[in-house]
C-alpha positions, -999 to 999 in steps of 0.1 A, spaced: -79 4 -26 -48 8 -4 -14 12 -19 19 13 0 51 25 -17 86 36 -10 107 65 -24 143 63 -34 154 79 -1 136 52 19 105 71 29 73 50 31 42 62 13 5 54 15 -22 61 -11 -58 52 -18 -77 49 -51 -114 46 -55 -116 16 -78 -151 25 -90 -142 59 -103 -105 52 -107 -95 84 -89 -68 89 -63 -84 100 -30 -54 101 -6 -16 102 -6 6 104 25 44 103 30 58 89 62 92 87 78 123 70 65 124 32 68 162 34 74 168 18 40 156 20 4 136 -13 0 146 -37 -27 112 -53 -25 79 -43 -9 47 -63 -6 15 -57 13 1 -85 35 -30 -66 48 -42 -31 56 -16 -25 83 12 -49 75 39 -46 49 70 -67 42 102 -51 29 137 -63 21 170 -46 19 196 -48 -8 217 -69 16 189 -96 19 174 -87 53 136 -91 57 116 -66 78 79 -65 88 66 -30 87 36 -24 111 14 6 102 3 26 132 -19 50 114 -27 59 77 -56 83 82 -43 118 82 -6 109 87 15 78 81 33 62 111 49 28 115 73 6 134 95 -21 119 107 -55 131 136 -75 117 124 -110 107 156 -122 91 190 -107 87 199 -125 54 188 -147 26 160 -126 11 177 -117 -21 146 -116 -44 141 -90 -70 103 -89 -63 79 -102 -37 41 -104 -40 14 -119 -18 -18 -136 -30 -36 -139 3 -21 -172 12 13 -175 -4 43 -151 -8 61 -154 -41 95 -141 -51 120 -144 -79 157 -147 -73 180 -131 -99 211 -151 -90 194 -185 -97 165 -175 -119 141 -193 -96 105 -185 -87 99 -194 -50 68 -197 -29 64 -194 8 34 -201 30 23 -172 52 1 -178 82 -16 -144 83 -52 -133 77 -71 -103 64 -79 -90 99 -43 -78 105 -25 -107 121 13 -100 122 35 -128 110 68 -136 128 97 -152 110 83 -187 120 50 -178 102 68 -176 68 76 -212 60 76 -240 35 100 -227 8 88 -243 -25 105 -239 -59 78 -233 -85 101 -227 -114 139 -235 -114 150 -210 -141 139 -182 -163 124 -159 -137 155 -139 -126 152 -110 -151 115 -103 -146 110 -65 -145 78 -66 -124 57 -92 -105 23 -91 -89 -4 -116 -78 -37 -111 -96 -56 -141 -81 -48 -171 -59 -18 -189 -74 -19 -165 -104 8 -140 -111 13 -113 -136 48 -100 -147 66 -80 -173 99 -90 -189 129 -69 -200 117 -76 -236 84 -58 -229 62 -89 -226 32 -90 -203 31 -125 -188 7 -146 -167 20 -175 -145 -2 -201 -129 17 -216 -99 6 -252 -99 29 -265 -72 65 -277 -67 84 -274 -100 52 -269 -119 38 -237 -135 19 -227 -166 31 -196 -186 10 -175 -209 21 -145 -229 -7 -119 -225 11 -93 -247 44 -98 -267 56 -62 -263 49 -26 -252 50 -33 -214 88 -28 -210 84 7 -196 65 -4 -165 84 1 -132 58 -16 -111 26 -37 -115 1 -40 -87 -32 -57 -83 -59 -57 -56 -85 -81 -71 -114 -83 -95 -90 -82 -125 -82 -45 -118 -45 -38 -120 -22 -8 -122 10 0 -140 35 26 -131 54 40 -160 80 67 -152 59 89 -128 25 81 -142 0 55 -129 -25 37 -152 -55 15 -145 -63 -16 -165 -90 -43 -164 -84 -81 -171 -119 -95 -173 -106 -130 -163 -72 -129 -146 -70 -168 -146 -77 -175 -183 -42 -170 -196 -55 -147 -223 -46 -110 -229 -75 -105 -253 -98 -94 -225 -73 -68 -210 -84 -32 -216 -69 1 -205 -93 18 -180 -80 53 -170 -49 74 -163 -50 78 -125 -23 105 -126 0 116 -155 28 124 -130 37 124 -94 41 87 -88 79 87 -81 80 57 -58 106 30 -66 83 3 -52 45 0 -51 23 -27 -36 -15 -29 -33 -35 -47 -6 -48 -79 -20 -86 -88 -21 -98 -53 -16 -115 -46 -50 -148 -62 -59 -161 -66 -94 -192 -45 -101 -217 -50 -129 -241 -20 -130 -262 -23 -98 -246 -56 -88 -213 -67 -74 -196 -100 -65 -197 -108 -28 -160 -116 -28 -129 -103 -47 -122 -123 -78 -88 -131 -64 -107 -150 -36 -131 -171 -57 -131 -181 -93 -159 -189 -117 -162 -225 -107 -168 -215 -71 -198 -194 -81 -212 -222 -103 -209 -249 -77 -241 -266 -63 -251 -262 -27 -255 -292 -4 -292 -293 6 -312 -262 -5 -310 -233 -30 -279 -213 -20 -242 -210 -25 -213 -218 -2 -181 -200 -11 -150 -214 6 -126 -187 15 -101 -181 43 -113 -164 75 -109 -126 71 -118 -124 34 -137 -91 25 -174 -96 19 -194 -71 -1 -232 -65 -8 -243 -81 -41 -271 -56 -45 -276 -23 -29 -305 -18 -4 -314 -16 33 -299 -39 60 -330 -55 76 -312 -79 99 -278 -84 117 -277 -115 138 -254 -139 157 -274 -171 163 -283 -205 149 -269 -221 118 -262 -188 102 -240 -175 131 -230 -140 124 -252 -129 95 -264 -100 75 -297 -97 57 -304 -70 31 -336 -61 13 -322 -54 -22 -332 -25 -44 -342 -51 -69 -369 -64 -45 -350 -96 -35 -338 -105 0 -301 -113 2 -287 -133 31 -250 -137 41 -239 -161 69 -209 -173 89 -191 -140 92 -161 -135 115 -170 -99 120 -197 -75 106 -189 -40 95 -225 -27 89 -253 -19 112 -290 -29 111 -310 -3 93 -281 10 73 -284 17 35 -257 0 15 -246 1 -22 -235 -28 -44 -199 -37 -37 -199 -20 -3 -181 -40 24 -205 -56 50 -180 -77 69 -152 -103 70 -158 -140 63 -155 -166 90 -167 -199 104 -194 -189 128 -227 -207 134 -231 -241 120 -202 -239 96 -176 -267 97 -152 -249 74 -145 -212 68 -169 -200 41 -194 -175 31 -230 -187 26 -251 -167 2 -289 -170 -3 -314 -151 -24 -352 -151 -17 -381 -135 -35 -415 -134 -17 -401 -159 8 -390 -184 -18 -354 -196 -19 -338 -190 -53 -307 -205 -69 -281 -177 -68 -256 -193 -92 -270 -178 -125 -270 -143 -110 -235 -146 -95 -221 -160 -128 -237 -131 -148 -219 -106 -125 -186 -126 -128 -189 -127 -166 -200 -90 -168 -233 -100 -185 -268 -86 -179 -280 -99 -145 -312 -119 -146 -341 -107 -125 -341 -125 -91 -377 -137 -97 -365 -156 -128 -339 -176 -109 -346 -213 -106 -358 -229 -73 -343 -263 -80 -314 -279 -98 -286 -261 -78 -283 -284 -48 -273 -321 -44 -308 -334 -36 -320 -323 -71 -291 -335 -92 
């Protein structure tokens, strides 16, 4: 998981955390931005937005973050960006305004492959809430149209952004969260809290349910050393794992109803996500096919360690080679609209001994963190329109 941050003197930082082991694997400090950011939010692996205390908005383009951190910055707007916090959910940019108390939403035309937005690509200002948001202490997006925040009173809060002048508020915890300087989330219900100079990992089993009963502390990443004033994680880069299985998409990209939905004409699952969404292997195994043809378009086929054959179709790009060995949750590509797809989506299929199986029960078990059924026990009918 990628984390960008800024120090009090304006220097940009970059860190990585292995979300499976919850250990920090990298930290880099770059040059001074020329200002100490008032807000900082990550759009993708090499694009960050930052604002100044005077209300200017900059796009920060990362040149390298391997062994050193380099960047360039572009002024997108010289005024008007007076938010206390900004956060990005993969489609929308959210910010709260202390002077008015509003929660605002902007549409950002940018995808996970690193497209750089100009000022004209951050449009359609919508007021989600007209008051009550000005004094939020932290703000982060945990799923599409779902935000998590802390208040000055110490509450942990969830907001569902329904649309213009419409939101749903849930108190996840009534107190004890007031010491958090930053909250950041990268998907799958995994989120992090920075308290003083420590960083802690937490798990929300279902970020969209409005309940704090399923939030648990996971691990202390570091007891000290996190001195950044702002921290932001790259969205949709953590995939939920369940033993030897993992969801093919970050939970911030697809919810439970998506995994439960019927397919149109045969056993399978179509998961409608924007082009450039990270795709991961459901089960570890060996890549037995990488193609770019026919209805599937760009596709990956994996002989799973559980004996089943897993197929994934309509990629925009593939990040794994034929013959490679993969683990559950390992990225295999970016979703797209190739082949016979009419809309951007990921097609998933599971076969045992050449027979198509309904993947919904297996995907829902992973989502719910329940024991995963054997692929041979999956139904062969009842999961597509022709049999309903």
